[in-house]
C-alpha positions in Angstrom: 0.0 0.0 0.0 2.9 2.3 0.7 4.1 1.5 -2.7 0.9 2.7 -4.3 1.2 6.0 -2.4 4.8 6.3 -3.4 3.8 5.6 -7.1 1.2 8.4 -6.9 3.8 10.9 -5.8 6.4 9.8 -8.3 3.8 10.0 -11.0 2.9 13.5 -10.0 6.5 14.7 -10.3 7.2 12.8 -13.5 7.1 14.8 -16.7 5.7 11.8 -18.6 2.1 12.2 -19.7 -0.4 10.2 -17.6 -2.7 7.7 -19.2 -6.4 8.1 -18.7 -6.4 4.9 -16.6 -3.7 6.2 -14.3 -5.5 9.6 -14.0 -8.7 7.8 -13.1 -7.0 5.6 -10.5 -5.4 8.7 -8.9 -8.8 10.4 -8.9 -10.4 7.4 -7.2 -7.7 7.1 -4.6 -7.7 10.9 -3.8 -11.5 10.9 -3.4 -11.5 7.8 -1.2 -8.6 9.1 0.9 -10.4 12.4 1.5 -13.5 10.5 2.6 -11.4 8.5 5.1 -9.9 11.8 6.3 -13.4 12.7 7.5 -14.0 9.2 8.9 -10.9 9.5 11.1 -10.9 13.2 11.8 -12.7 12.9 15.2 -10.3 10.2 16.4 -12.9 7.4 16.3 -13.5 5.3 13.2 -17.1 4.0 13.4 -18.4 1.1 11.4 -21.3 3.2 10.2 -18.8 5.8 8.8 -16.8 3.1 7.1 -20.0 1.6 5.6 -21.1 5.0 4.3 -17.6 5.7 2.9 -17.7 2.3 1.1 -21.2 3.0 -0.3 -20.1 6.5 -1.4 -17.0 5.2 -3.2 -19.0 2.3 -4.8 -21.8 4.6 -6.0 -19.4 7.1 -7.4 -17.0 4.8 -9.2 -19.1 1.6 -9.7 -16.2 -0.8 -8.9 -16.4 -4.6 -8.6 -16.1 -5.7 -5.0 -12.4 -6.8 -5.2 -11.3 -3.5 -6.7 -13.5 -1.6 -4.2 -11.8 -3.4 -1.3 -8.4 -2.7 -2.7 -9.2 1.0 -3.2 -10.6 1.4 0.3 -7.4 -0.3 1.8 -5.1 1.9 -0.3 -7.1 5.1 0.6 -7.0 4.4 4.3 -3.3 3.8 4.1 -2.7 6.9 2.0 -4.8 9.0 4.4 -3.0 7.7 7.4 0.4 8.4 5.9 -0.4 11.7 4.2 1.5 14.8 5.1 -1.3 17.1 4.1 -4.7 17.2 2.4 -3.1 19.0 -0.6 -1.7 15.9 -2.1 -5.3 14.6 -2.5 -7.1 17.9 -3.2 -4.7 18.9 -6.0 -5.7 15.8 -7.9 -9.4 16.6 -7.6 -8.8 20.3 -8.2 -7.2 19.6 -11.5 -9.6 17.0 -12.7 -13.1 17.9 -11.6 -15.7 20.4 -12.7 -17.3 22.7 -10.2 -20.4 20.4 -9.9 -18.2 17.4 -9.4 -16.2 19.1 -6.6 -19.5 20.0 -5.0 -20.6 16.4 -5.2 -17.3 15.3 -3.5 -18.1 17.8 -0.6 -21.6 16.3 -0.4 -20.0 12.8 -0.1 -17.8 14.1 2.7 -20.8 15.4 4.5 -22.6 12.0 4.1 -19.7 10.4 5.9 -19.6 13.1 8.6 -23.3 12.5 9.3 -23.0 8.7 9.1 -22.7 8.2 12.9 -25.7 10.5 13.5 -23.5 13.1 15.2 -22.1 16.3 13.7 -18.7 16.5 15.2 -16.9 19.8 15.1 -13.7 18.1 13.9 -15.5 16.4 11.0 -17.1 19.7 10.0 -13.8 21.4 10.1 -12.3 18.7 7.9 -15.1 19.1 5.3 -14.8 22.9 5.4 -11.1 22.6 4.9 -11.4 20.3 1.9 -14.1 22.4 0.4 -11.9 25.4 0.6 -9.0 23.6 -1.0 -11.2 22.5 -3.8 -12.5 26.0 -4.3 -16.1 25.1 -3.5 -18.0 28.3 -2.7 -19.7 28.8 0.7 -23.2 28.6 -0.8 -22.3 25.4 -2.6 -20.7 24.1 0.7 -24.0 24.8 2.5 -26.1 23.3 -0.3 -23.9 20.1 -0.2 -24.3 19.9 3.6 -28.1 20.2 3.4 -28.4 17.7 0.6 -26.3 15.2 2.5 -28.3 15.8 5.7 -31.5 15.2 3.8 -30.1 12.1 2.1 -28.8 10.8 5.5 -32.1 11.4 7.3 -34.0 9.7 4.4 -31.8 6.7 4.6 -32.3 6.4 8.3 -36.0 6.8 8.1 -36.3 10.2 9.7 
């Protein structure tokens, strides 16, 4: 797993053009790693948060179970070993449209709301990522409200 993170950084500093497959892999890893950043931001990794993270990654990238498991493992490792959020947000910043960035922020909120508690540390993490992605404050709030509504609909209230 450390090798995949090392490869990501080596690829970023390489002058060789990236293939579409490599770029897509980087995008998936960066997105999943940011989701795990929210999961672990309050110092407690709840099963409900992991489940929502897994569902968010699956619904976003439509991966077969074995690839999904591998991506989740790599993302957790990359998140744990990361020096900063920038190494993930720069990938998304370069590759995503404004609407796609807003969707990522919505996914981050879904994970933050997964354990039915809005923790200040989780909110801070989502706010920080949104800022690094250049998501406007109105879009940040809209993503939060959409995630809250989706979360309450999923839990039946």
